[in-house]
C-alpha positions as CSV (number, residue, x, y, z in Angstrom):
1,M,3.9,6.7,1.0
2,P,2.1,4.7,-2.1
3,F,4.2,4.2,-5.3
4,L,3.9,6.4,-8.1
5,T,3.6,4.6,-11.7
6,P,6.3,5.6,-13.7
7,P,5.2,7.4,-17.5
8,A,3.6,4.5,-19.6
9,W,4.4,5.8,-23.3
10,T,2.2,4.1,-26.2
11,D,3.3,3.0,-29.6
12,A,3.0,6.8,-31.1
13,D,4.8,8.5,-28.5
14,L,7.9,6.6,-29.1
15,K,7.7,7.0,-32.2
16,A,7.1,10.7,-32.1
17,G,10.4,10.5,-29.4
18,R,12.8,8.2,-31.4
19,N,11.9,10.9,-34.6
20,R,13.1,14.0,-32.9
21,A,16.0,12.0,-31.6
22,E,17.2,10.4,-35.0
23,A,16.8,14.6,-36.5
24,L,18.8,15.9,-33.6
25,F,21.4,13.2,-34.0
26,T,21.5,14.4,-37.9
27,E,21.5,17.6,-37.8
28,Q,24.2,17.3,-35.3
29,R,26.7,15.3,-37.5
30,R,25.9,17.3,-40.5
31,E,26.6,20.8,-38.5
32,E,30.2,19.0,-37.6
33,G,31.1,18.0,-40.5
34,P,34.6,17.3,-41.9
35,R,35.6,19.9,-39.7
36,S,35.9,17.8,-36.9
37,F,37.5,14.8,-38.5
38,E,40.2,17.2,-40.0
39,R,40.8,18.6,-36.8
40,M,41.9,15.1,-35.2
41,Y,43.7,14.6,-38.0
42,E,45.6,18.2,-37.4
43,R,46.3,17.0,-33.9
44,L,47.2,13.5,-34.5
45,R,49.3,13.5,-37.5
46,P,52.6,14.9,-35.6
47,Q,52.3,11.9,-33.1
48,V,52.4,9.5,-36.4
49,E,55.6,11.6,-37.6
50,G,57.8,11.6,-34.7
51,L,57.0,7.6,-34.9
52,F,57.9,7.3,-38.3
53,N,61.4,9.5,-37.2
54,A,62.3,7.8,-34.2
55,S,61.6,3.7,-36.1
56,E,63.0,5.2,-38.7
57,D,60.3,4.8,-41.6
58,L,59.1,1.4,-39.1
59,R,62.7,0.2,-40.6
60,H,63.5,-0.1,-37.2
61,L,60.9,-0.2,-34.9
62,D,63.0,-1.2,-31.9
63,A,62.5,-1.8,-28.0
64,N,64.1,2.3,-27.7
65,V,61.0,3.8,-29.1
66,F,59.5,2.8,-26.8
67,R,62.0,3.5,-23.9
68,N,62.0,6.5,-25.4
69,D,58.5,7.2,-25.6
70,P,56.1,5.4,-23.7
71,G,53.2,6.5,-25.2
72,A,54.4,5.3,-28.8
73,W,52.4,2.4,-28.3
74,Q,48.9,4.1,-29.4
75,V,50.3,5.5,-32.5
76,S,51.9,2.1,-33.5
77,R,48.8,0.1,-32.9
78,Y,47.8,1.9,-36.6
79,V,51.1,0.6,-38.2
80,T,49.6,-2.9,-38.6
81,G,47.1,-4.3,-40.9
82,P,44.9,-4.6,-39.8
83,P,45.1,-1.9,-37.0
84,I,45.2,-3.8,-33.9
85,S,42.9,-3.5,-30.4
86,Q,44.0,-2.5,-27.2
87,E,43.1,-5.7,-25.6
88,D,44.9,-7.7,-28.4
89,L,48.2,-6.0,-27.9
90,W,48.1,-6.1,-24.4
91,T,47.3,-10.2,-24.8
92,L,50.0,-10.5,-27.3
93,V,52.5,-8.8,-25.0
94,G,51.8,-10.8,-22.1
95,G,52.1,-7.7,-20.0
96,P,49.9,-5.9,-17.7
97,K,47.0,-3.3,-19.4
98,F,49.9,-0.4,-19.1
99,K,48.8,3.2,-20.6
100,R,52.8,4.0,-20.9
101,V,54.8,0.9,-22.0
102,P,56.7,-0.4,-18.8
103,P,60.3,-0.5,-19.7
104,E,60.4,-4.1,-19.2
105,Y,57.8,-4.1,-21.9
106,A,59.9,-2.5,-24.6
107,D,61.3,-5.3,-26.3
108,A,57.9,-7.4,-26.2
109,T,56.0,-4.4,-27.4
110,A,58.0,-4.2,-30.2
111,E,58.0,-7.6,-31.3
112,A,54.3,-7.4,-31.0
113,I,53.9,-4.5,-33.4
114,R,56.4,-5.1,-35.8
115,V,55.5,-9.2,-37.0
116,V,52.2,-8.0,-37.8
117,L,53.3,-4.3,-39.8
118,D,51.4,-3.3,-42.9
119,P,53.3,-4.5,-46.2
120,I,50.1,-2.4,-48.4
121,R,50.7,0.7,-46.6
122,F,54.9,0.1,-45.9
123,P,56.3,-1.8,-49.1
124,W,59.7,-0.5,-48.9
125,L,59.4,-3.0,-45.3
126,R,59.8,-6.2,-47.5
127,E,62.1,-5.0,-50.1
128,G,64.8,-3.8,-47.2
129,R,65.1,0.2,-48.4
130,A,64.3,3.3,-47.7
131,P,60.9,4.9,-48.6
132,T,60.7,7.3,-51.3
133,A,59.5,11.0,-50.2
134,E,55.9,10.3,-52.3
135,E,55.4,7.2,-50.5
136,R,56.5,8.3,-46.9
137,E,53.8,11.2,-48.0
138,R,51.3,8.7,-48.8
139,A,52.0,6.6,-45.8
140,I,52.3,8.8,-42.7
141,V,48.6,10.3,-44.2
142,A,47.2,6.9,-44.1
143,T,48.2,6.3,-40.7
144,G,46.8,9.3,-40.0
145,L,43.5,8.9,-41.3
146,L,42.9,5.9,-39.7
147,W,43.8,7.1,-36.5
148,A,41.9,9.8,-36.6
149,T,38.5,8.0,-37.7
150,Q,39.0,5.6,-34.6
151,Q,39.8,8.6,-32.2
152,L,36.8,10.7,-33.3
153,G,34.4,7.3,-33.2
154,T,35.5,6.8,-29.6
155,E,35.6,10.8,-28.0
156,R,32.5,11.1,-29.5
157,R,31.2,8.3,-27.6
158,G,32.6,9.7,-24.9
159,E,31.5,12.7,-25.1
160,A,27.8,11.6,-25.4
161,S,27.7,9.7,-22.7
162,T,29.2,12.8,-20.6
163,R,27.0,15.1,-21.9
164,Q,24.1,12.9,-21.1
165,E,24.8,11.5,-17.8
166,M,25.3,15.3,-16.5
167,A,21.8,16.0,-17.9
168,T,20.4,13.0,-16.5
169,G,21.7,14.4,-12.9
170,A,20.5,18.0,-13.9
171,A,17.2,16.8,-14.5
172,L,17.1,14.6,-10.8
173,A,18.0,17.7,-9.4
174,A,15.9,19.5,-10.8
175,G,13.1,16.6,-9.4
176,Q,14.5,17.3,-5.9
177,L,17.1,14.8,-5.5
178,T,20.5,15.1,-3.8
179,F,23.5,14.0,-5.3
180,D,25.6,11.7,-3.1
181,A,29.1,11.0,-4.7
182,S,29.5,7.8,-3.0
183,R,30.7,4.7,-4.8
184,K,29.8,1.9,-2.4
185,R,27.7,-0.8,-4.0
186,V,24.1,-1.5,-3.7
187,E,23.3,-4.9,-2.6
188,F,20.2,-3.5,-0.5
189,V,17.9,-0.6,-0.6
190,D,19.2,1.4,2.6
191,D,22.3,1.2,1.0
192,M,21.4,4.7,-0.6
193,A,19.6,7.2,1.2
194,R,15.6,8.0,0.0
195,G,15.9,11.1,-2.0
196,T,19.3,11.0,-3.3
197,Y,21.0,10.1,-6.8
198,S,24.7,9.3,-7.6
199,K,26.9,8.6,-10.1
200,E,27.6,5.1,-11.6
201,R,27.6,2.4,-8.9
202,V,27.2,-1.2,-9.1
203,I,23.6,-1.8,-8.1
204,A,23.6,-6.1,-7.3
205,A,25.8,-7.6,-9.7
206,A,25.7,-5.0,-12.5
207,K,27.2,-1.2,-12.7
208,C,24.5,1.2,-13.0
209,D,24.9,4.5,-15.0
210,V,22.8,7.1,-12.5
211,P,21.3,5.3,-9.7
212,A,18.9,6.9,-7.5
213,R,16.5,6.6,-4.7
214,L,13.1,7.7,-4.6
215,H,11.9,9.1,-1.5
216,D,8.7,6.5,-1.9
217,G,11.5,4.2,-1.3
218,R,11.8,2.3,-4.6
219,L,15.3,2.4,-6.6
220,F,15.7,4.3,-9.6
221,A,18.3,2.0,-11.7
222,L,19.1,4.7,-15.0
223,E,21.0,4.0,-17.5
224,C,22.4,6.4,-20.2
225,K,22.6,5.7,-23.5
226,V,23.1,6.8,-26.9
227,S,23.7,5.1,-30.5
228,N,24.3,5.8,-34.0
229,G,22.0,3.1,-36.0
230,P,19.1,0.9,-35.4
231,K,21.0,-2.3,-35.0
232,N,23.4,-0.8,-32.0
233,G,20.1,0.9,-30.9
234,W,18.9,-2.7,-30.3
235,K,22.5,-3.8,-28.7
236,R,22.1,-0.7,-26.3
237,V,18.4,-0.7,-24.7
238,N,17.3,-4.7,-25.3
239,R,20.5,-6.4,-24.4
240,E,22.2,-4.2,-22.3
241,V,19.3,-2.0,-19.9
242,A,16.6,-4.8,-20.8
243,G,19.1,-7.5,-19.6
244,K,20.0,-5.4,-17.0
245,A,16.9,-4.4,-15.5
246,T,15.8,-8.2,-15.5
247,G,18.6,-9.0,-13.0
248,W,17.8,-6.0,-10.9
249,R,14.1,-6.6,-10.1
250,A,15.1,-10.8,-9.6
251,H,16.9,-8.9,-6.7
252,F,15.2,-6.5,-5.8
253,G,11.6,-7.2,-6.7
254,A,9.5,-4.2,-6.9
255,N,11.7,-2.1,-4.7
256,L,13.0,-1.2,-8.0
257,V,12.7,0.8,-11.1
258,A,14.7,0.4,-14.5
259,G,14.8,3.6,-16.9
260,V,17.2,4.6,-19.4
261,V,17.5,8.1,-21.1
262,L,18.4,7.9,-25.2
263,A,19.6,9.7,-27.7
264,G,20.1,9.1,-31.2
265,V,19.0,6.1,-33.5
266,F,16.8,3.6,-32.3
267,D,14.2,0.8,-34.3
268,L,10.9,1.7,-32.8
269,S,10.2,-2.4,-32.3
270,A,13.3,-1.7,-29.9
271,L,11.8,0.8,-27.5
272,V,8.2,-1.2,-27.7
273,S,10.6,-4.4,-26.9
274,A,12.3,-2.6,-23.5
275,R,9.0,-0.9,-23.0
276,D,7.3,-4.0,-22.7
277,Q,9.8,-5.7,-20.3
278,G,9.8,-2.7,-17.9
279,V,11.9,-0.6,-18.9
280,V,10.4,3.2,-18.3
281,I,12.5,5.0,-21.4
282,F,12.8,9.1,-21.3
283,W,14.8,10.7,-24.1
284,E,17.5,13.4,-24.1
285,H,16.0,16.1,-25.9
286,D,12.8,15.8,-23.2
287,L,13.9,15.5,-19.7
288,E,11.1,17.5,-18.1
289,S,9.0,13.8,-18.3
290,L,11.9,12.3,-16.0
291,T,11.9,16.0,-13.3
292,E,8.5,15.2,-12.9
293,F,8.2,11.4,-12.3
294,V,11.2,11.9,-9.4
295,S,8.9,15.0,-8.3
296,T,5.9,13.0,-7.8
297,A,7.8,10.2,-6.6
298,S,8.5,12.7,-4.1
């Protein structure tokens, strides 16, 4: 079976796709508006209040706080100045990467948080007193807003990624590829059966969001990327996707096609550069071209 050529987009094609993706991104953000942020804040505020209650307004942030509530370390990351990342906290604690604080690390967790408590939001701590009702309320609101900002961004990225990968899988299935639930590492082309696709797997030395094996025998390594701005888009497409594609082609040669499904905001020059490096670009808002390609390559 001869190899069929993937779509070859002109600069004008890429510009049109980019403009449509950006318009959809803007429309979605406007529809969400402040309601999503308000809902997130209202969801998280009780946990902030719970930490304040358990620690006597942070004046007694000790190991018992984390023994009684092993999940309290998440909100505790946002009472520090500045907020501390999960990775940084795990490093400071010196233990495993936990989802709930192990009892034997409760003291270390309390100490890691306590020494970097924010003196601006919580002035009563350095003054050795209880907060006024107004100070306490302002501190709870400020902490809840910090956490809500981060959490909303994290959830948006996760939801967008899940949505995109599901849409991509549906487009492949519409192109007569069959889902394969295997998560086995792909080192050789025949590690995937022809006419199949799967969820994230390692191809050679790098993870691939939606790997597939076309009926013509080639591996089809598809990445899924969402970007909220040109700078972020350049990183997503050129550093991540094009970088992986170079490694995959070095491993599989002509037996590999590298592609990416995009949504959000991207600079045209980033798209042109990725295309010129052999990455086939598809858009989440128009996956018919993806379905058509895998169908004709069948």
